[in-house]
C-alpha positions in Angstrom: 109.1 112.6 93.0 105.7 110.8 92.8 103.6 111.3 89.6 100.1 112.9 90.0 98.6 109.4 89.2 100.6 107.9 92.1 99.4 110.6 94.5 95.9 109.9 93.3 96.3 106.2 94.1 97.7 107.0 97.5 94.8 109.2 98.3 92.3 106.5 97.4 94.2 103.8 99.2 94.2 106.1 102.2 90.3 106.0 102.0 90.5 102.2 102.5 93.2 102.0 105.1 95.4 100.0 102.7 98.5 102.2 102.5 101.7 100.6 103.5 104.2 102.4 105.6 106.3 103.6 102.6 103.3 104.8 100.7 101.9 106.6 103.9 105.3 108.5 104.4 105.2 109.5 100.7 101.7 110.8 100.9 102.4 112.7 104.1 105.5 114.4 102.4 103.2 115.4 99.5 100.6 116.8 101.9 103.1 118.8 103.9 104.8 120.2 100.7 102.2 123.0 100.5 98.9 124.5 101.8 97.3 123.6 98.5 98.2 120.0 98.8 96.7 119.9 102.3 93.4 121.5 101.1 93.2 119.1 98.1 93.8 116.1 100.3 91.2 117.2 102.8 88.6 117.7 100.0 89.3 114.4 98.4 89.2 112.5 101.7 85.7 113.9 102.4 82.9 111.4 101.7 80.4 114.2 101.4 82.5 115.3 98.4 82.1 111.9 96.7 78.4 112.1 97.3 78.4 115.0 94.9 80.9 113.4 92.5 78.8 110.4 92.0 76.1 112.6 90.3 78.5 113.8 87.7 78.7 112.4 84.1 82.1 110.9 84.8 83.0 109.9 81.3 82.2 113.2 79.9 84.2 115.1 82.5 87.2 112.7 82.1 87.0 113.2 78.3 87.4 117.0 78.9 90.6 116.3 80.7 91.9 114.2 78.0 91.0 116.7 75.3 92.5 119.5 77.3 95.8 117.7 78.1 97.3 115.4 75.5 98.6 112.1 76.8 102.2 113.0 76.3 101.7 116.1 78.5 99.4 114.8 81.2 102.1 113.7 83.5 104.1 116.9 83.2 101.3 119.1 84.5 102.0 121.6 87.3 100.2 124.1 89.3 96.3 124.3 88.9 96.4 121.8 86.0 98.0 119.3 88.3 95.3 119.6 90.8 92.6 119.2 88.1 94.4 116.0 87.0 94.6 114.5 90.5 91.0 115.1 91.1 90.0 113.7 87.7 92.3 110.7 88.3 90.8 110.0 91.6 87.3 110.0 90.0 88.3 107.7 87.3 90.1 105.2 89.5 87.2 105.2 91.9 84.8 104.3 89.1 87.2 101.7 87.7 87.3 100.0 91.1 83.5 100.2 91.7 84.1 102.4 94.7 81.2 104.8 94.0 78.9 101.8 94.3 79.4 102.0 98.0 77.5 105.2 98.0 75.0 104.5 95.2 73.6 101.2 96.7 73.4 101.7 100.4 69.6 101.3 100.3 69.1 98.8 97.5 68.1 95.8 99.6 64.5 94.7 99.0 61.9 96.3 101.2 61.1 93.0 102.7 64.5 93.1 104.5 63.8 96.5 105.9 60.2 95.8 107.3 61.3 92.3 108.6 58.7 90.4 106.3 61.4 88.4 104.4 61.4 84.7 104.9 64.6 83.8 102.8 68.1 85.2 103.1 69.2 88.0 100.6 72.5 88.4 98.8 73.7 91.8 97.6 76.7 91.4 95.4 79.4 93.9 95.3 78.4 94.9 91.7 75.0 95.9 93.0 72.6 93.1 92.1 70.4 91.7 94.7 68.8 88.2 94.9 66.7 86.1 97.2 68.4 82.9 98.2 65.6 80.4 98.0 65.2 76.8 96.8 64.6 77.9 93.2 67.9 79.7 92.9 70.6 77.0 92.3 73.8 76.6 90.5 76.0 79.5 89.3 74.3 82.9 90.1 77.0 85.4 89.2 80.7 85.7 88.3 82.8 88.3 90.1 86.5 88.9 89.4 86.8 85.5 87.9 85.0 83.8 90.8 81.9 81.7 90.4 79.1 82.4 92.9 77.2 79.2 93.4 74.1 78.6 95.4 72.8 75.2 96.3 71.1 73.6 99.3 71.2 76.5 101.7 74.8 77.2 100.9 76.4 80.1 98.9 79.9 79.5 97.6 82.5 82.1 96.1 84.7 79.7 94.2 87.8 81.0 92.5 88.3 79.7 89.0 91.6 78.8 87.5 92.0 82.5 86.4 91.7 84.0 89.9 93.3 83.7 93.3 91.8 83.4 96.8 93.8 86.5 97.8 94.3 89.7 96.0 97.5 90.9 94.4 99.6 93.8 95.7 98.1 96.3 93.2 95.8 99.2 93.2 92.8 97.6 91.6 92.8 94.6 94.0 93.0 97.1 96.9 89.6 98.4 95.9 88.1 95.0 95.1 88.7 94.0 98.7 87.0 97.1 99.9 83.9 96.6 97.8 81.6 94.3 99.9 79.2 91.6 99.3 76.3 91.5 101.8 74.3 88.5 103.0 71.3 89.1 105.3 69.4 86.3 107.1 65.9 87.0 108.4 64.4 85.5 111.5 64.0 81.7 111.2 66.6 81.3 108.5 70.3 80.1 108.8 72.7 80.0 105.8 76.1 78.6 105.0 78.7 80.6 103.2 82.0 79.6 101.8 84.1 82.8 101.5 86.6 83.4 98.6 89.5 82.1 100.8 87.7 78.9 101.6 86.7 79.9 105.1 83.2 78.5 106.0 80.7 80.5 107.8 77.3 79.5 109.3 75.3 82.7 109.6 72.6 82.6 112.3 69.1 84.1 111.8 68.7 87.9 112.0 72.4 88.5 111.1 74.4 90.4 108.5 77.7 89.4 107.0 79.8 91.7 104.7 82.9 90.3 102.9 85.0 91.3 99.9 85.1 89.4 96.5 88.9 89.5 96.9 90.7 89.4 100.2 93.7 91.8 101.0 97.0 89.9 100.8 97.9 91.4 104.2 94.8 90.7 106.2 91.3 89.2 105.5 88.6 91.4 106.9 84.8 90.7 107.3 82.1 92.5 109.2 79.4 90.8 111.2 76.2 91.9 112.9 74.3 89.2 114.8 75.9 85.7 115.3 78.0 83.5 113.0 80.2 80.3 113.5 83.6 80.6 111.6 85.8 77.7 110.4 88.8 79.9 109.3 91.2 78.3 106.6 94.8 79.0 106.6 95.9 81.3 103.7 99.4 82.3 102.7 100.1 85.6 100.9 101.9 85.6 97.6 103.2 89.0 98.5 104.6 88.3 101.9 104.9 84.5 102.0 103.3 84.6 105.4 100.0 83.4 106.8 97.3 86.1 106.3 95.3 86.9 109.5 91.6 86.7 109.5 89.7 89.5 111.2 86.0 89.7 112.2 84.9 93.3 112.8 81.9 93.5 115.1 80.7 96.8 116.6 83.5 98.0 118.9 85.4 94.7 118.8 87.6 92.7 116.4 88.5 89.1 116.5 91.8 88.2 114.9 92.8 84.7 114.0 94.9 82.7 111.5 93.1 79.4 111.3 90.5 78.2 113.9 86.9 77.5 114.8 84.8 80.0 116.8 81.4 81.5 117.4 80.8 85.2 117.9 77.5 86.9 118.6 76.1 90.2 119.8 73.3 90.5 122.3 71.6 93.3 124.5 70.8 95.3 121.4 74.4 94.8 120.1 75.9 96.4 123.2 77.6 93.1 124.4 79.5 90.5 122.3 80.2 86.9 123.3 83.0 85.0 121.7 83.4 81.2 122.1 86.6 79.4 120.9 86.1 75.8 119.8 89.7 75.2 118.7 92.8 77.1 117.7 93.4 80.6 119.1 91.9 84.1 118.8 92.9 87.5 119.9 90.2 89.9 120.8 90.6 93.7 120.7 88.3 96.4 122.0 89.5 99.9 122.3 92.8 99.6 124.1 92.1 96.3 125.7 93.1 92.8 124.4 92.1 89.2 125.3 93.8 86.0 124.2 91.1 83.4 124.4 91.8 79.7 125.1 90.2 76.7 123.4 87.0 75.6 125.0 86.5 79.0 126.7 84.1 81.9 126.3 84.4 85.6 127.1 82.0 88.6 126.9 82.8 92.1 126.0 80.2 94.2 128.0 78.7 97.6 127.1 81.5 99.3 129.1 84.1 98.0 126.7 85.5 95.5 129.3 86.2 91.8 128.9 84.7 89.4 131.4 86.7 86.6 132.9 87.1 83.6 130.6 84.6 80.9 131.5 84.3 77.2 130.3 82.2 77.3 127.2 79.0 75.4 126.6 80.1 73.9 123.2 76.8 72.0 122.8 75.0 75.3 122.9 77.3 76.7 120.2 76.7 73.7 117.9 73.0 73.5 118.6 71.7 76.6 116.7 73.6 75.6 113.6 71.4 72.4 113.3 68.1 74.2 113.3 66.4 74.1 109.8 63.1 73.6 108.2 62.6 71.7 104.9 59.5 71.8 102.8 59.2 69.2 100.0 63.0 68.8 99.7 65.1 66.0 98.3 66.7 63.9 100.9 70.2 64.9 99.6 69.5 68.6 100.6 68.5 67.5 104.1 71.5 65.2 104.5 73.9 67.8 103.1 72.8 70.1 105.9 73.3 67.5 108.6 76.6 66.6 107.2 77.8 70.2 107.3 76.7 70.7 110.9 77.9 67.4 112.3 81.0 66.7 110.2 79.7 63.3 109.0 79.7 61.5 105.6 76.5 60.1 104.0 76.0 56.9 102.1 72.8 55.9 100.3 71.8 52.2 100.4 69.1 52.8 97.7 67.5 55.7 95.9 64.1 57.4 95.9 62.4 60.2 94.0 60.4 61.1 97.1 60.7 64.5 98.7 60.4 65.2 102.4 59.2 67.9 104.7 60.6 68.0 108.2 61.9 70.4 110.9 65.1 69.9 112.8 65.3 72.0 116.1 68.4 73.4 117.7 70.3 70.4 118.9 73.9 69.4 119.4 73.1 65.6 119.0 73.3 63.9 115.6 70.9 61.1 116.9 68.3 63.7 117.8 68.6 65.5 114.4 68.2 62.2 112.6 65.3 61.2 114.7 63.4 64.3 113.6 64.1 63.5 110.0 62.9 60.0 110.4 59.5 61.4 111.5 59.0 62.1 107.8 58.5 58.4 107.5 59.9 56.0 104.8 63.5 56.6 106.1 65.9 54.5 108.2 69.3 55.6 109.4 72.3 53.6 110.5 75.3 55.4 112.0 78.8 53.7 111.6 81.4 55.9 113.2 81.3 59.3 111.3 79.3 57.8 108.5 75.4 57.7 108.2 73.8 55.1 106.0 70.4 56.1 104.5 67.9 53.5 103.5 64.5 54.2 102.0 61.6 51.8 103.0 58.0 51.4 102.0 58.5 53.1 98.6 
């Protein structure tokens, strides 16, 4: 027989689709045990109910439960008292996991993001804080669940420290950590690079939104995307199952499932159509009851009728081109070359040093030579390419 605390956990895990089969069966048995159970489950599964709950002085209400029912008796409750405990336990556990934040902070993004006047990307952390990602914000900017969040040179990284894992554990608190999402929004004219907690690298195109947890589920890694992004998904093994953990991108009516691969996905026609391009590896697309296994070097479109087009040969140059686009104003050369290195997969060597700063614009291009040519227009720079290495030399200093 499950304790009231266990039932409370099952109800909350049901809210996040994180119940395993055994837990779901146990919860169903409890629900079907009585009409009271069914009514309580329906009430605690209603988001409108939690909108009311978040306005309650939770610490005060929980203390009433503790004062009324001593700790030695609290797990022996029955009848009406049991239902009071389950509801109170749900409230407490939700607060502990930061779940109520999902309702409190829906509209906390700066007004600039809502009226399209923003010029820099914004990061909203799962804890509720919001920051503009501009050149003045560098180094560690936050710490979430033992992970350092670092921002430098147009890249935000969620780096696990020695005290945290890239994947969550099989426990209740971790279940809610991976359901509490960070959000990055890029305005028009701004591209940003993100390293997720599992090491997956994402290039987020302009006018896009990416949502992801601070801790990934040990059974599946799920992110939400609106707009366009290029993903370089890293393999991850679960300590719980010992198996590779699939990576899933949820996008409108479609999801992209992978294990480790590189692909681009974008929505267009007002979000009604979604194009997926596979660079290497394999991905399985799902939309409604339809599935599509995409081949490397191919592209497919999900139309507004929920149907997949025939696979076509992808224009990989087009996929890579938008990732190169960037504008730099009075930036150190190291920042510019780090951007080029990320996009084109090259290493950079400096023949000499300079304290000069440079302003330049790199348009959308799939050519390393073209990108370097635009940087050279800033004058005082020479590049020499040797294989996958670029040597930078400063002249006329």
